PQR file of N, CA, C, O and H, with PARSE charges and radii, in Angstrom:
ATOM      1  N   UNK A   1      54.783 157.386 124.927 -0.4000 1.5000
ATOM      2  CA  UNK A   1      53.793 158.204 124.323 -0.0000 2.0000
ATOM      3  C   UNK A   1      52.897 157.404 123.392  0.5500 1.7000
ATOM      4  O   UNK A   1      53.038 156.192 123.229 -0.5500 1.4000
ATOM      5  N   UNK A   2      51.991 158.121 122.803 -0.4000 1.5000
ATOM      6  CA  UNK A   2      51.064 157.500 121.855 -0.0000 2.0000
ATOM      7  C   UNK A   2      51.755 157.205 120.535  0.5500 1.7000
ATOM      8  O   UNK A   2      52.588 157.978 120.062 -0.5500 1.4000
ATOM      9  H   UNK A   2      51.876 159.105 122.935  0.4000 1.0000
ATOM     10  N   UNK A   3      51.396 156.089 119.960 -0.4000 1.5000
ATOM     11  CA  UNK A   3      51.926 155.730 118.650 -0.0000 2.0000
ATOM     12  C   UNK A   3      51.136 156.461 117.570  0.5500 1.7000
ATOM     13  O   UNK A   3      49.937 156.683 117.735 -0.5500 1.4000
ATOM     14  H   UNK A   3      50.718 155.462 120.344  0.4000 1.0000
ATOM     15  N   UNK A   4      51.774 156.833 116.481 -0.4000 1.5000
ATOM     16  CA  UNK A   4      51.088 157.569 115.427 -0.0000 2.0000
ATOM     17  C   UNK A   4      50.165 156.702 114.565  0.5500 1.7000
ATOM     18  O   UNK A   4      49.436 157.232 113.727 -0.5500 1.4000
ATOM     19  H   UNK A   4      52.748 156.652 116.346  0.4000 1.0000
ATOM     20  N   UNK A   5      50.186 155.406 114.752 -0.4000 1.5000
ATOM     21  CA  UNK A   5      49.364 154.511 113.926 -0.0000 2.0000
ATOM     22  C   UNK A   5      48.561 153.577 114.822  0.5500 1.7000
ATOM     23  O   UNK A   5      48.872 153.406 116.001 -0.5500 1.4000
ATOM     24  H   UNK A   5      50.779 154.976 115.433  0.4000 1.0000
ATOM     25  N   UNK A   6      47.547 152.987 114.256 -0.4000 1.5000
ATOM     26  CA  UNK A   6      46.766 151.993 114.988 -0.0000 2.0000
ATOM     27  C   UNK A   6      47.609 150.752 115.233  0.5500 1.7000
ATOM     28  O   UNK A   6      48.499 150.431 114.446 -0.5500 1.4000
ATOM     29  H   UNK A   6      47.295 153.126 113.298  0.4000 1.0000
ATOM     30  N   UNK A   7      47.327 150.061 116.319 -0.4000 1.5000
ATOM     31  CA  UNK A   7      48.053 148.819 116.578 -0.0000 2.0000
ATOM     32  C   UNK A   7      47.608 147.757 115.588  0.5500 1.7000
ATOM     33  O   UNK A   7      46.545 147.874 114.978 -0.5500 1.4000
ATOM     34  H   UNK A   7      46.603 150.321 116.958  0.4000 1.0000
ATOM     35  N   UNK A   8      48.409 146.735 115.432 -0.4000 1.5000
ATOM     36  CA  UNK A   8      48.137 145.690 114.461 -0.0000 2.0000
ATOM     37  C   UNK A   8      48.460 144.349 115.088  0.5500 1.7000
ATOM     38  O   UNK A   8      49.473 144.215 115.774 -0.5500 1.4000
ATOM     39  H   UNK A   8      49.273 146.640 115.928  0.4000 1.0000
ATOM     40  N   UNK A   9      47.625 143.366 114.866 -0.4000 1.5000
ATOM     41  CA  UNK A   9      47.843 142.022 115.403 -0.0000 2.0000
ATOM     42  C   UNK A   9      48.147 141.051 114.278  0.5500 1.7000
ATOM     43  O   UNK A   9      47.589 141.152 113.185 -0.5500 1.4000
ATOM     44  H   UNK A   9      46.802 143.474 114.308  0.4000 1.0000
ATOM     45  N   UNK A  10      49.028 140.120 114.554 -0.4000 1.5000
ATOM     46  CA  UNK A  10      49.371 139.095 113.576 -0.0000 2.0000
ATOM     47  C   UNK A  10      48.233 138.088 113.518  0.5500 1.7000
ATOM     48  O   UNK A  10      47.825 137.543 114.543 -0.5500 1.4000
ATOM     49  H   UNK A  10      49.482 140.039 115.441  0.4000 1.0000
ATOM     50  N   UNK A  11      47.723 137.842 112.321 -0.4000 1.5000
ATOM     51  CA  UNK A  11      46.618 136.894 112.146 -0.0000 2.0000
ATOM     52  C   UNK A  11      47.123 135.459 112.082  0.5500 1.7000
ATOM     53  O   UNK A  11      46.387 134.524 112.398 -0.5500 1.4000
ATOM     54  H   UNK A  11      48.055 138.284 111.487  0.4000 1.0000
ATOM     55  N   UNK A  12      48.370 135.284 111.675 -0.4000 1.5000
ATOM     56  CA  UNK A  12      48.909 133.932 111.575 -0.0000 2.0000
ATOM     57  C   UNK A  12      50.363 133.968 111.156  0.5500 1.7000
ATOM     58  O   UNK A  12      50.868 134.992 110.695 -0.5500 1.4000
ATOM     59  H   UNK A  12      48.967 136.044 111.418  0.4000 1.0000
ATOM     60  N   UNK A  13      51.018 132.860 111.318 -0.4000 1.5000
ATOM     61  CA  UNK A  13      52.407 132.708 110.922 -0.0000 2.0000
ATOM     62  C   UNK A  13      52.478 131.489 110.028  0.5500 1.7000
ATOM     63  O   UNK A  13      51.889 130.453 110.339 -0.5500 1.4000
ATOM     64  H   UNK A  13      50.608 132.028 111.693  0.4000 1.0000
ATOM     65  N   UNK A  14      53.188 131.600 108.930 -0.4000 1.5000
ATOM     66  CA  UNK A  14      53.281 130.477 107.997 -0.0000 2.0000
ATOM     67  C   UNK A  14      54.743 130.143 107.734  0.5500 1.7000
ATOM     68  O   UNK A  14      55.587 131.030 107.603 -0.5500 1.4000
ATOM     69  H   UNK A  14      53.666 132.442 108.678  0.4000 1.0000
ATOM     70  N   UNK A  15      55.017 128.878 107.662 -0.4000 1.5000
ATOM     71  CA  UNK A  15      56.330 128.405 107.253 -0.0000 2.0000
ATOM     72  C   UNK A  15      56.181 127.872 105.841  0.5500 1.7000
ATOM     73  O   UNK A  15      55.135 127.328 105.488 -0.5500 1.4000
ATOM     74  H   UNK A  15      54.331 128.158 107.768  0.4000 1.0000
ATOM     75  N   UNK A  16      57.198 128.022 105.049 -0.4000 1.5000
ATOM     76  CA  UNK A  16      57.143 127.516 103.684 -0.0000 2.0000
ATOM     77  C   UNK A  16      58.364 126.657 103.439  0.5500 1.7000
ATOM     78  O   UNK A  16      59.482 127.019 103.807 -0.5500 1.4000
ATOM     79  H   UNK A  16      58.047 128.464 105.336  0.4000 1.0000
ATOM     80  N   UNK A  17      58.144 125.549 102.831 -0.4000 1.5000
ATOM     81  CA  UNK A  17      59.263 124.716 102.405 -0.0000 2.0000
ATOM     82  C   UNK A  17      58.859 124.016 101.121  0.5500 1.7000
ATOM     83  O   UNK A  17      57.674 123.861 100.826 -0.5500 1.4000
ATOM     84  H   UNK A  17      57.236 125.255 102.533  0.4000 1.0000
ATOM     85  N   UNK A  18      59.839 123.603 100.379 -0.4000 1.5000
ATOM     86  CA  UNK A  18      59.583 122.921  99.122 -0.0000 2.0000
ATOM     87  C   UNK A  18      59.747 121.422  99.314  0.5500 1.7000
ATOM     88  O   UNK A  18      60.481 120.981 100.198 -0.5500 1.4000
ATOM     89  H   UNK A  18      60.802 123.728 100.618  0.4000 1.0000
ATOM     90  N   UNK A  19      59.077 120.656  98.503 -0.4000 1.5000
ATOM     91  CA  UNK A  19      59.207 119.198  98.582 -0.0000 2.0000
ATOM     92  C   UNK A  19      60.569 118.746  98.068  0.5500 1.7000
ATOM     93  O   UNK A  19      61.026 117.651  98.393 -0.5500 1.4000
ATOM     94  H   UNK A  19      58.480 121.014  97.785  0.4000 1.0000
ATOM     95  N   UNK A  20      61.211 119.579  97.274 -0.4000 1.5000
ATOM     96  CA  UNK A  20      62.489 119.216  96.656 -0.0000 2.0000
ATOM     97  C   UNK A  20      63.518 120.333  96.853  0.5500 1.7000
ATOM     98  O   UNK A  20      63.788 121.094  95.923 -0.5500 1.4000
ATOM     99  H   UNK A  20      60.839 120.469  97.009  0.4000 1.0000
ATOM    100  N   UNK A  21      64.094 120.438  98.054 -0.4000 1.5000
ATOM    101  CA  UNK A  21      65.066 121.506  98.296 -0.0000 2.0000
ATOM    102  C   UNK A  21      66.290 121.357  97.401  0.5500 1.7000
ATOM    103  O   UNK A  21      66.705 120.244  97.079 -0.5500 1.4000
ATOM    104  H   UNK A  21      63.875 119.820  98.809  0.4000 1.0000
ATOM    105  N   UNK A  22      66.864 122.496  97.001 -0.4000 1.5000
ATOM    106  CA  UNK A  22      68.062 122.454  96.165 -0.0000 2.0000
ATOM    107  C   UNK A  22      69.269 123.086  96.848  0.5500 1.7000
ATOM    108  O   UNK A  22      70.355 123.132  96.270 -0.5500 1.4000
ATOM    109  H   UNK A  22      66.526 123.400  97.262  0.4000 1.0000
ATOM    110  N   UNK A  23      69.088 123.568  98.061 -0.4000 1.5000
ATOM    111  CA  UNK A  23      70.175 124.149  98.835 -0.0000 2.0000
ATOM    112  C   UNK A  23      70.053 123.674 100.276  0.5500 1.7000
ATOM    113  O   UNK A  23      68.968 123.687 100.856 -0.5500 1.4000
ATOM    114  H   UNK A  23      68.206 123.531  98.530  0.4000 1.0000
ATOM    115  N   UNK A  24      71.166 123.258 100.840 -0.4000 1.5000
ATOM    116  CA  UNK A  24      71.179 122.773 102.219 -0.0000 2.0000
ATOM    117  C   UNK A  24      72.213 123.566 103.002  0.5500 1.7000
ATOM    118  O   UNK A  24      73.321 123.793 102.516 -0.5500 1.4000
ATOM    119  H   UNK A  24      72.048 123.247 100.369  0.4000 1.0000
ATOM    120  N   UNK A  25      71.864 123.984 104.198 -0.4000 1.5000
ATOM    121  CA  UNK A  25      72.783 124.710 105.067 -0.0000 2.0000
ATOM    122  C   UNK A  25      72.813 123.998 106.414  0.5500 1.7000
ATOM    123  O   UNK A  25      71.775 123.816 107.051 -0.5500 1.4000
ATOM    124  H   UNK A  25      70.964 123.799 104.593  0.4000 1.0000
ATOM    125  N   UNK A  26      73.994 123.603 106.839 -0.4000 1.5000
ATOM    126  CA  UNK A  26      74.150 122.912 108.113 -0.0000 2.0000
ATOM    127  C   UNK A  26      74.015 123.922 109.253  0.5500 1.7000
ATOM    128  O   UNK A  26      74.801 124.863 109.357 -0.5500 1.4000
ATOM    129  H   UNK A  26      74.837 123.751 106.322  0.4000 1.0000
ATOM    130  N   UNK A  27      73.018 123.716 110.098 -0.4000 1.5000
ATOM    131  CA  UNK A  27      72.792 124.609 111.245 -0.0000 2.0000
ATOM    132  C   UNK A  27      73.002 123.872 112.566  0.5500 1.7000
ATOM    133  O   UNK A  27      72.516 124.310 113.608 -0.5500 1.4000
ATOM    134  H   UNK A  27      72.379 122.952 110.013  0.4000 1.0000
ATOM    135  N   UNK A  28      73.724 122.753 112.522 -0.4000 1.5000
ATOM    136  CA  UNK A  28      73.948 121.963 113.738 -0.0000 2.0000
ATOM    137  C   UNK A  28      74.470 122.808 114.899  0.5500 1.7000
ATOM    138  O   UNK A  28      74.003 122.667 116.030 -0.5500 1.4000
ATOM    139  H   UNK A  28      74.119 122.396 111.675  0.4000 1.0000
ATOM    140  N   UNK A  29      75.435 123.684 114.623 -0.4000 1.5000
ATOM    141  CA  UNK A  29      76.066 124.454 115.697 -0.0000 2.0000
ATOM    142  C   UNK A  29      75.140 125.506 116.299  0.5500 1.7000
ATOM    143  O   UNK A  29      75.347 125.922 117.439 -0.5500 1.4000
ATOM    144  H   UNK A  29      75.815 123.799 113.705  0.4000 1.0000
ATOM    145  N   UNK A  30      74.132 125.939 115.563 -0.4000 1.5000
ATOM    146  CA  UNK A  30      73.261 127.013 116.042 -0.0000 2.0000
ATOM    147  C   UNK A  30      71.802 126.591 116.189  0.5500 1.7000
ATOM    148  O   UNK A  30      70.953 127.419 116.519 -0.5500 1.4000
ATOM    149  H   UNK A  30      73.964 125.601 114.637  0.4000 1.0000
ATOM    150  N   UNK A  31      71.496 125.309 115.947 -0.4000 1.5000
ATOM    151  CA  UNK A  31      70.106 124.858 115.947 -0.0000 2.0000
ATOM    152  C   UNK A  31      69.380 125.172 117.253  0.5500 1.7000
ATOM    153  O   UNK A  31      68.274 125.710 117.224 -0.5500 1.4000
ATOM    154  H   UNK A  31      72.185 124.636 115.678  0.4000 1.0000
ATOM    155  N   UNK A  32      69.975 124.850 118.382 -0.4000 1.5000
ATOM    156  CA  UNK A  32      69.302 125.096 119.667 -0.0000 2.0000
ATOM    157  C   UNK A  32      69.056 126.586 119.893  0.5500 1.7000
ATOM    158  O   UNK A  32      67.998 126.969 120.391 -0.5500 1.4000
ATOM    159  H   UNK A  32      70.874 124.413 118.406  0.4000 1.0000
ATOM    160  N   UNK A  33      70.015 127.418 119.536 -0.4000 1.5000
ATOM    161  CA  UNK A  33      69.847 128.863 119.675 -0.0000 2.0000
ATOM    162  C   UNK A  33      68.725 129.361 118.761  0.5500 1.7000
ATOM    163  O   UNK A  33      67.896 130.171 119.174 -0.5500 1.4000
ATOM    164  H   UNK A  33      70.875 127.106 119.132  0.4000 1.0000
ATOM    165  N   UNK A  34      68.704 128.876 117.529 -0.4000 1.5000
ATOM    166  CA  UNK A  34      67.655 129.277 116.589 -0.0000 2.0000
ATOM    167  C   UNK A  34      66.277 128.856 117.096  0.5500 1.7000
ATOM    168  O   UNK A  34      65.325 129.634 117.035 -0.5500 1.4000
ATOM    169  H   UNK A  34      69.378 128.218 117.193  0.4000 1.0000
ATOM    170  N   UNK A  35      66.175 127.641 117.590 -0.4000 1.5000
ATOM    171  CA  UNK A  35      64.873 127.175 118.048 -0.0000 2.0000
ATOM    172  C   UNK A  35      64.442 127.907 119.317  0.5500 1.7000
ATOM    173  O   UNK A  35      63.256 128.176 119.505 -0.5500 1.4000
ATOM    174  H   UNK A  35      66.948 127.009 117.639  0.4000 1.0000
ATOM    175  N   UNK A  36      65.385 128.226 120.176 -0.4000 1.5000
ATOM    176  CA  UNK A  36      65.069 129.008 121.373 -0.0000 2.0000
ATOM    177  C   UNK A  36      64.516 130.376 120.977  0.5500 1.7000
ATOM    178  O   UNK A  36      63.598 130.886 121.619 -0.5500 1.4000
ATOM    179  H   UNK A  36      66.349 128.007 120.024  0.4000 1.0000
ATOM    180  N   UNK A  37      65.069 130.963 119.930 -0.4000 1.5000
ATOM    181  CA  UNK A  37      64.565 132.254 119.449 -0.0000 2.0000
ATOM    182  C   UNK A  37      63.136 132.122 118.935  0.5500 1.7000
ATOM    183  O   UNK A  37      62.302 132.987 119.204 -0.5500 1.4000
ATOM    184  H   UNK A  37      65.815 130.548 119.408  0.4000 1.0000
ATOM    185  N   UNK A  38      62.845 131.056 118.202 -0.4000 1.5000
ATOM    186  CA  UNK A  38      61.479 130.821 117.720 -0.0000 2.0000
ATOM    187  C   UNK A  38      60.541 130.648 118.911  0.5500 1.7000
ATOM    188  O   UNK A  38      59.459 131.235 118.941 -0.5500 1.4000
ATOM    189  H   UNK A  38      63.522 130.353 117.983  0.4000 1.0000
ATOM    190  N   UNK A  39      60.948 129.855 119.878 -0.4000 1.5000
ATOM    191  CA  UNK A  39      60.105 129.555 121.043 -0.0000 2.0000
ATOM    192  C   UNK A  39      59.864 130.783 121.918  0.5500 1.7000
ATOM    193  O   UNK A  39      58.910 130.802 122.696 -0.5500 1.4000
ATOM    194  H   UNK A  39      61.827 129.379 119.853  0.4000 1.0000
ATOM    195  N   UNK A  40      60.705 131.799 121.805 -0.4000 1.5000
ATOM    196  CA  UNK A  40      60.535 133.012 122.607 -0.0000 2.0000
ATOM    197  C   UNK A  40      59.251 133.760 122.252  0.5500 1.7000
ATOM    198  O   UNK A  40      58.776 134.581 123.038 -0.5500 1.4000
ATOM    199  H   UNK A  40      61.480 131.783 121.173  0.4000 1.0000
ATOM    200  N   UNK A  41      58.693 133.487 121.091 -0.4000 1.5000
ATOM    201  CA  UNK A  41      57.454 134.142 120.655 -0.0000 2.0000
ATOM    202  C   UNK A  41      56.263 133.377 121.219  0.5500 1.7000
ATOM    203  O   UNK A  41      55.475 132.796 120.472 -0.5500 1.4000
ATOM    204  H   UNK A  41      59.078 132.820 120.452  0.4000 1.0000
ATOM    205  N   UNK A  42      56.143 133.383 122.530 -0.4000 1.5000
ATOM    206  CA  UNK A  42      55.149 132.577 123.242 -0.0000 2.0000
ATOM    207  C   UNK A  42      53.709 132.900 122.860  0.5500 1.7000
ATOM    208  O   UNK A  42      52.841 132.031 122.941 -0.5500 1.4000
ATOM    209  H   UNK A  42      56.783 133.855 123.137  0.4000 1.0000
ATOM    210  N   UNK A  43      53.448 134.120 122.451 -0.4000 1.5000
ATOM    211  CA  UNK A  43      52.078 134.468 122.066 -0.0000 2.0000
ATOM    212  C   UNK A  43      51.700 133.853 120.720  0.5500 1.7000
ATOM    213  O   UNK A  43      50.522 133.822 120.365 -0.5500 1.4000
ATOM    214  H   UNK A  43      54.154 134.826 122.385  0.4000 1.0000
ATOM    215  N   UNK A  44      52.681 133.366 119.973 -0.4000 1.5000
ATOM    216  CA  UNK A  44      52.415 132.818 118.648 -0.0000 2.0000
ATOM    217  C   UNK A  44      52.447 131.297 118.610  0.5500 1.7000
ATOM    218  O   UNK A  44      51.820 130.688 117.744 -0.5500 1.4000
ATOM    219  H   UNK A  44      53.639 133.392 120.261  0.4000 1.0000
ATOM    220  N   UNK A  45      53.172 130.675 119.541 -0.4000 1.5000
ATOM    221  CA  UNK A  45      53.356 129.229 119.498 -0.0000 2.0000
ATOM    222  C   UNK A  45      53.147 128.622 120.877  0.5500 1.7000
ATOM    223  O   UNK A  45      53.800 129.034 121.835 -0.5500 1.4000
ATOM    224  H   UNK A  45      53.682 131.170 120.245  0.4000 1.0000
ATOM    225  N   UNK A  46      52.251 127.654 120.994 -0.4000 1.5000
ATOM    226  CA  UNK A  46      52.120 126.961 122.274 -0.0000 2.0000
ATOM    227  C   UNK A  46      53.103 125.787 122.309  0.5500 1.7000
ATOM    228  O   UNK A  46      53.677 125.415 121.286 -0.5500 1.4000
ATOM    229  H   UNK A  46      51.720 127.319 120.215  0.4000 1.0000
ATOM    230  N   UNK A  47      53.284 125.218 123.489 -0.4000 1.5000
ATOM    231  CA  UNK A  47      54.289 124.165 123.690 -0.0000 2.0000
ATOM    232  C   UNK A  47      54.059 122.947 122.792  0.5500 1.7000
ATOM    233  O   UNK A  47      55.011 122.397 122.238 -0.5500 1.4000
ATOM    234  H   UNK A  47      52.817 125.521 124.320  0.4000 1.0000
ATOM    235  N   UNK A  48      52.820 122.533 122.650 -0.4000 1.5000
ATOM    236  CA  UNK A  48      52.517 121.357 121.827 -0.0000 2.0000
ATOM    237  C   UNK A  48      52.899 121.601 120.369  0.5500 1.7000
ATOM    238  O   UNK A  48      53.475 120.728 119.719 -0.5500 1.4000
ATOM    239  H   UNK A  48      52.047 122.979 123.100  0.4000 1.0000
ATOM    240  N   UNK A  49      52.580 122.774 119.866 -0.4000 1.5000
ATOM    241  CA  UNK A  49      52.931 123.115 118.488 -0.0000 2.0000
ATOM    242  C   UNK A  49      54.444 123.141 118.323  0.5500 1.7000
ATOM    243  O   UNK A  49      54.964 122.624 117.334 -0.5500 1.4000
ATOM    244  H   UNK A  49      52.112 123.482 120.395  0.4000 1.0000
ATOM    245  N   UNK A  50      55.155 123.732 119.273 -0.4000 1.5000
ATOM    246  CA  UNK A  50      56.613 123.800 119.189 -0.0000 2.0000
ATOM    247  C   UNK A  50      57.238 122.411 119.181  0.5500 1.7000
ATOM    248  O   UNK A  50      58.215 122.179 118.469 -0.5500 1.4000
ATOM    249  H   UNK A  50      54.733 124.152 120.076  0.4000 1.0000
ATOM    250  N   UNK A  51      56.692 121.490 119.960 -0.4000 1.5000
ATOM    251  CA  UNK A  51      57.206 120.117 119.961 -0.0000 2.0000
ATOM    252  C   UNK A  51      57.082 119.498 118.574  0.5500 1.7000
ATOM    253  O   UNK A  51      58.009 118.854 118.082 -0.5500 1.4000
ATOM    254  H   UNK A  51      55.899 121.679 120.539  0.4000 1.0000
ATOM    255  N   UNK A  52      55.933 119.701 117.956 -0.4000 1.5000
ATOM    256  CA  UNK A  52      55.699 119.138 116.619 -0.0000 2.0000
ATOM    257  C   UNK A  52      56.609 119.771 115.579  0.5500 1.7000
ATOM    258  O   UNK A  52      57.165 119.074 114.731 -0.5500 1.4000
ATOM    259  H   UNK A  52      55.180 120.224 118.355  0.4000 1.0000
ATOM    260  N   UNK A  53      56.764 121.081 115.639 -0.4000 1.5000
ATOM    261  CA  UNK A  53      57.617 121.780 114.680 -0.0000 2.0000
ATOM    262  C   UNK A  53      59.066 121.342 114.840  0.5500 1.7000
ATOM    263  O   UNK A  53      59.758 121.089 113.854 -0.5500 1.4000
ATOM    264  H   UNK A  53      56.312 121.648 116.328  0.4000 1.0000
ATOM    265  N   UNK A  54      59.519 121.252 116.085 -0.4000 1.5000
ATOM    266  CA  UNK A  54      60.908 120.833 116.320 -0.0000 2.0000
ATOM    267  C   UNK A  54      61.139 119.416 115.790  0.5500 1.7000
ATOM    268  O   UNK A  54      62.144 119.147 115.131 -0.5500 1.4000
ATOM    269  H   UNK A  54      58.956 121.457 116.886  0.4000 1.0000
ATOM    270  N   UNK A  55      60.200 118.518 116.083 -0.4000 1.5000
ATOM    271  CA  UNK A  55      60.331 117.144 115.611 -0.0000 2.0000
ATOM    272  C   UNK A  55      60.372 117.106 114.081  0.5500 1.7000
ATOM    273  O   UNK A  55      61.194 116.400 113.495 -0.5500 1.4000
ATOM    274  H   UNK A  55      59.384 118.737 116.618  0.4000 1.0000
ATOM    275  N   UNK A  56      59.494 117.857 113.447 -0.4000 1.5000
ATOM    276  CA  UNK A  56      59.448 117.891 111.984 -0.0000 2.0000
ATOM    277  C   UNK A  56      60.786 118.361 111.413  0.5500 1.7000
ATOM    278  O   UNK A  56      61.347 117.708 110.533 -0.5500 1.4000
ATOM    279  H   UNK A  56      58.826 118.430 113.923  0.4000 1.0000
ATOM    280  N   UNK A  57      61.299 119.492 111.910 -0.4000 1.5000
ATOM    281  CA  UNK A  57      62.555 120.024 111.385 -0.0000 2.0000
ATOM    282  C   UNK A  57      63.724 119.080 111.646  0.5500 1.7000
ATOM    283  O   UNK A  57      64.597 118.928 110.791 -0.5500 1.4000
ATOM    284  H   UNK A  57      60.842 120.022 112.625  0.4000 1.0000
ATOM    285  N   UNK A  58      63.751 118.450 112.806 -0.4000 1.5000
ATOM    286  CA  UNK A  58      64.851 117.533 113.107 -0.0000 2.0000
ATOM    287  C   UNK A  58      64.790 116.287 112.231  0.5500 1.7000
ATOM    288  O   UNK A  58      65.824 115.815 111.758 -0.5500 1.4000
ATOM    289  H   UNK A  58      63.042 118.574 113.501  0.4000 1.0000
ATOM    290  N   UNK A  59      63.591 115.748 112.011 -0.4000 1.5000
ATOM    291  CA  UNK A  59      63.458 114.583 111.130 -0.0000 2.0000
ATOM    292  C   UNK A  59      63.817 114.935 109.695  0.5500 1.7000
ATOM    293  O   UNK A  59      64.490 114.156 109.019 -0.5500 1.4000
ATOM    294  H   UNK A  59      62.752 116.132 112.396  0.4000 1.0000
ATOM    295  N   UNK A  60      63.380 116.092 109.221 -0.4000 1.5000
ATOM    296  CA  UNK A  60      63.723 116.515 107.865 -0.0000 2.0000
ATOM    297  C   UNK A  60      65.229 116.724 107.742  0.5500 1.7000
ATOM    298  O   UNK A  60      65.824 116.360 106.728 -0.5500 1.4000
ATOM    299  H   UNK A  60      62.833 116.725 109.769  0.4000 1.0000
ATOM    300  N   UNK A  61      65.839 117.300 108.754 -0.4000 1.5000
ATOM    301  CA  UNK A  61      67.283 117.500 108.732 -0.0000 2.0000
ATOM    302  C   UNK A  61      68.032 116.184 108.624  0.5500 1.7000
ATOM    303  O   UNK A  61      68.996 116.073 107.868 -0.5500 1.4000
ATOM    304  H   UNK A  61      65.355 117.596 109.578  0.4000 1.0000
ATOM    305  N   UNK A  62      67.590 115.186 109.381 -0.4000 1.5000
ATOM    306  CA  UNK A  62      68.216 113.861 109.305 -0.0000 2.0000
ATOM    307  C   UNK A  62      68.018 113.244 107.921  0.5500 1.7000
ATOM    308  O   UNK A  62      68.937 112.651 107.357 -0.5500 1.4000
ATOM    309  H   UNK A  62      66.807 115.276 109.996  0.4000 1.0000
ATOM    310  N   UNK A  63      66.814 113.391 107.385 -0.4000 1.5000
ATOM    311  CA  UNK A  63      66.514 112.848 106.053 -0.0000 2.0000
ATOM    312  C   UNK A  63      67.403 113.498 104.989  0.5500 1.7000
ATOM    313  O   UNK A  63      67.984 112.805 104.153 -0.5500 1.4000
ATOM    314  H   UNK A  63      66.067 113.873 107.842  0.4000 1.0000
ATOM    315  N   UNK A  64      67.506 114.822 105.023 -0.4000 1.5000
ATOM    316  CA  UNK A  64      68.303 115.530 104.019 -0.0000 2.0000
ATOM    317  C   UNK A  64      69.791 115.253 104.192  0.5500 1.7000
ATOM    318  O   UNK A  64      70.531 115.238 103.208 -0.5500 1.4000
ATOM    319  H   UNK A  64      67.035 115.384 105.702  0.4000 1.0000
ATOM    320  N   UNK A  65      70.244 115.034 105.428 -0.4000 1.5000
ATOM    321  CA  UNK A  65      71.657 114.744 105.672 -0.0000 2.0000
ATOM    322  C   UNK A  65      72.069 113.411 105.054  0.5500 1.7000
ATOM    323  O   UNK A  65      73.220 113.232 104.655 -0.5500 1.4000
ATOM    324  H   UNK A  65      69.643 115.047 106.227  0.4000 1.0000
ATOM    325  N   UNK A  66      71.119 112.480 104.978 -0.4000 1.5000
ATOM    326  CA  UNK A  66      71.408 111.174 104.379 -0.0000 2.0000
ATOM    327  C   UNK A  66      71.517 111.255 102.863  0.5500 1.7000
ATOM    328  O   UNK A  66      72.120 110.394 102.221 -0.5500 1.4000
ATOM    329  H   UNK A  66      70.184 112.626 105.302  0.4000 1.0000
ATOM    330  N   UNK A  67      70.926 112.299 102.306 -0.4000 1.5000
ATOM    331  CA  UNK A  67      70.997 112.492 100.850 -0.0000 2.0000
ATOM    332  C   UNK A  67      69.898 111.917 100.143  0.5500 1.7000
ATOM    333  O   UNK A  67      69.836 112.008  98.917 -0.5500 1.4000
ATOM    334  H   UNK A  67      70.437 112.998 102.828  0.4000 1.0000
TER
END
């Protein structure tokens, strides 16, 4: 049926991170599942962008793991 409200489109998606994190959570066991969930939003992320985001998060994870 008809929705009671007007449709709405997402204008953008933003990620936020701090230059100096104070909490770390190991997501090694679920990383691929989490990234697959992000990638499922195909209308929001193209393949090239996803490659860059994945590389960034993986490099940051390695950096933070070293301390």
